[in-house]
BAMIDO-466574 format. One line per 3 residues: number of its first residue (from 1); their letters; for each residue x, y, z of N, C-alpha, C. Coordinates in nm, 3 decimals, padded with zeros to 5 digits. Layout:
NUM) a) X Y Z X Y Z X Y Z | ...
end
This chain:
1) mep) 00.095 -00.111 -00.026 00.019 00.031 -00.033 00.068 00.108 -00.020 | 00.064 00.237 -00.067 00.155 00.339 -00.115 00.089 00.449 -00.006 | 00.179 00.530 00.052 00.146 00.607 00.161 00.076 00.747 00.075
4) rvt) -00.031 00.768 00.152 -00.125 00.854 00.127 -00.067 01.040 00.140 | -00.058 01.077 -00.030 -00.001 01.252 -00.054 -00.110 01.311 -00.049 | -00.097 01.420 00.058 -00.224 01.531 00.031 -00.197 01.623 -00.054
7) pra) -00.251 01.695 -00.093 -00.256 01.796 -00.183 -00.187 01.903 -00.132 | -00.172 01.932 -00.006 -00.077 02.020 00.079 00.022 01.984 00.073 | 00.063 01.856 00.089 00.209 01.776 00.088 00.278 01.775 -00.060
10) kwi) 00.176 01.799 -00.127 00.235 01.810 -00.303 00.260 01.952 -00.309 | 00.177 02.034 -00.276 00.236 02.180 -00.308 00.339 02.227 -00.218 | 00.381 02.164 -00.124 00.511 02.230 -00.033 00.604 02.152 -00.099
13) ats) 00.595 02.017 -00.140 00.727 01.924 -00.230 00.739 02.036 -00.378 | 00.655 02.064 -00.443 00.645 02.169 -00.534 00.719 02.305 -00.532 | 00.689 02.354 -00.412 00.759 02.504 -00.401 00.877 02.487 -00.372
16) rsl) 00.915 02.372 -00.307 01.019 02.380 -00.228 01.130 02.354 -00.372 | 01.103 02.253 -00.435 01.166 02.194 -00.573 01.205 02.308 -00.631 | 01.107 02.377 -00.658 01.113 02.524 -00.794 01.184 02.617 -00.687
19) glg) 01.216 02.636 -00.537 01.296 02.701 -00.515 01.221 02.881 -00.470 | 01.080 02.815 -00.431 00.977 02.934 -00.420 00.999 03.023 -00.293 | 01.082 02.937 -00.208 01.063 02.966 -00.041 01.089 03.125 -00.028
22) pll) 01.192 03.142 -00.052 01.254 03.299 -00.094 01.136 03.366 -00.176 | 01.069 03.367 -00.257 00.972 03.412 -00.336 00.821 03.429 -00.230 | 00.806 03.326 -00.154 00.694 03.319 -00.069 00.672 03.403 00.054
25) aaw) 00.845 03.409 00.109 00.881 03.485 00.221 00.862 03.648 00.175 | 00.907 03.675 00.072 00.877 03.811 00.036 00.768 03.869 00.007 | 00.683 03.748 -00.051 00.541 03.802 -00.096 00.450 03.832 00.056
28) sal) 00.487 03.741 00.133 00.427 03.750 00.289 00.460 03.852 00.341 | 00.595 03.904 00.350 00.627 04.012 00.403 00.574 04.135 00.324 | 00.546 04.146 00.224 00.450 04.257 00.139 00.324 04.273 00.192
31) iav) 00.257 04.151 00.190 00.150 04.180 00.279 00.105 04.226 00.399 | 00.219 04.221 00.490 00.222 04.255 00.612 00.266 04.389 00.622 | 00.336 04.449 00.526 00.352 04.561 00.552 00.267 04.684 00.566
34) pav) 00.149 04.695 00.465 00.049 04.771 00.491 00.039 04.781 00.615 | -00.028 04.639 00.707 -00.057 04.643 00.820 00.030 04.734 00.933 | 00.138 04.710 00.930 00.225 04.818 00.974 00.225 04.923 00.964
37) waq) 00.223 04.972 00.846 00.204 05.140 00.819 00.031 05.199 00.860 | -00.048 05.095 00.891 -00.135 05.157 00.932 -00.169 05.129 01.078 | -00.055 05.099 01.152 -00.045 05.138 01.312 00.010 05.241 01.319
40) etp) -00.087 05.323 01.397 -00.017 05.465 01.484 -00.017 05.437 01.637 | 00.123 05.504 01.611 00.121 05.520 01.819 00.021 05.581 01.852 | 00.011 05.568 01.983 -00.118 05.668 02.043 -00.034 05.803 02.119
43) pls) -00.098 05.862 02.141 -00.037 06.007 02.175 -00.035 06.002 02.300 | 00.112 06.057 02.338 00.179 06.062 02.471 00.092 06.162 02.583 | 00.084 06.091 02.720 -00.023 06.135 02.793 00.065 06.259 02.900
46) iav) 00.024 06.336 02.923 00.067 06.465 02.997 00.025 06.535 03.081 | 00.113 06.543 03.183 00.028 06.617 03.306 00.043 06.746 03.312 | -00.069 06.849 03.322 00.004 06.997 03.279 -00.030 07.090 03.433
49) erg) 00.036 07.191 03.414 00.041 07.284 03.574 -00.098 07.341 03.576 | -00.175 07.349 03.677 -00.321 07.377 03.654 -00.282 07.557 03.630 | -00.196 07.646 03.650 -00.195 07.765 03.600 -00.194 07.774 03.435
52) lae) -00.073 07.685 03.402 -00.111 07.697 03.215 -00.233 07.627 03.184 | -00.252 07.531 03.260 -00.380 07.472 03.205 -00.501 07.568 03.193 | -00.525 07.638 03.299 -00.590 07.750 03.269 -00.591 07.860 03.194
55) alg) -00.454 07.917 03.153 -00.426 08.021 03.073 -00.438 07.935 02.939 | -00.431 07.809 02.920 -00.435 07.788 02.755 -00.598 07.724 02.748 | -00.686 07.725 02.853 -00.788 07.682 02.834 -00.813 07.493 02.818
58) vgv) -00.732 07.428 02.872 -00.727 07.305 02.834 -00.754 07.240 02.956 | -00.815 07.124 02.938 -00.855 06.985 03.085 -00.791 06.861 03.022 | -00.903 06.786 03.091 -00.815 06.663 03.091 -00.890 06.619 03.008
61) gdt) -00.830 06.523 02.893 -00.881 06.460 02.795 -00.881 06.562 02.656 | -00.796 06.647 02.693 -00.800 06.765 02.540 -00.686 06.692 02.461 | -00.671 06.712 02.361 -00.581 06.683 02.283 -00.489 06.820 02.203
64) lqv) -00.368 06.806 02.224 -00.294 06.892 02.199 -00.126 06.890 02.084 | -00.142 06.974 02.009 -00.011 06.931 01.912 00.110 07.028 02.014 | 00.222 06.971 02.029 00.345 07.034 02.052 00.441 07.021 01.974
67) gps) 00.545 07.129 02.019 00.665 07.078 01.924 00.753 07.230 01.987 | 00.886 07.231 01.930 00.996 07.312 02.020 00.972 07.435 01.938 | 00.876 07.469 01.846 00.858 07.598 01.827 00.717 07.579 01.778
70) pds) 00.634 07.711 01.736 00.491 07.737 01.678 00.487 07.636 01.499 | 00.610 07.641 01.462 00.564 07.622 01.320 00.634 07.477 01.295 | 00.658 07.367 01.396 00.676 07.242 01.419 00.642 07.187 01.501
73) lrr) 00.462 07.180 01.490 00.437 07.133 01.594 00.373 06.999 01.544 | 00.464 06.879 01.585 00.457 06.744 01.531 00.414 06.678 01.618 | 00.370 06.698 01.742 00.388 06.534 01.836 00.206 06.598 01.889
76) tvv) 00.152 06.474 01.915 00.007 06.499 01.947 00.019 06.435 02.114 | -00.015 06.521 02.206 -00.075 06.462 02.346 -00.163 06.489 02.390 | -00.212 06.381 02.475 -00.343 06.438 02.527 -00.305 06.427 02.700
79) vaa) -00.416 06.553 02.724 -00.408 06.607 02.875 -00.442 06.475 02.978 | -00.376 06.434 03.056 -00.405 06.319 03.107 -00.418 06.373 03.281 | -00.397 06.466 03.288 -00.355 06.530 03.444 -00.350 06.663 03.458
82) vy) -00.428 06.740 03.568 -00.436 06.915 03.560 -00.373 06.898 03.711 | -00.252 06.943 03.773 -00.206 06.934 03.873 -00.176 07.083 03.943
end
C-alpha cells in the first residue's frame, strides 16, 4: 500500500523543488507591510500645571499639538492630569 500524499504536501514539495521559498517569504512580508504602516502610535499622556491649563483653556482629555516652536507642532499629546 502506498503512503497517502495530501494536496498540501504536494504543493509544499513542488514549491521547495522550484525554489519558491524566498519568493513566498518576500510575498508574505509585502502583505504584512501595509498592516504595520496602518498602526499609529498612541498619543503621549501629559500632566499640565493648573495655572498653565487655565491660561491655555485646556482640561483632562484634551488633545494638543506640541513641538519646539510654533511652526513645528508635530507631536500629539493628551492631557491626562492637571496638577
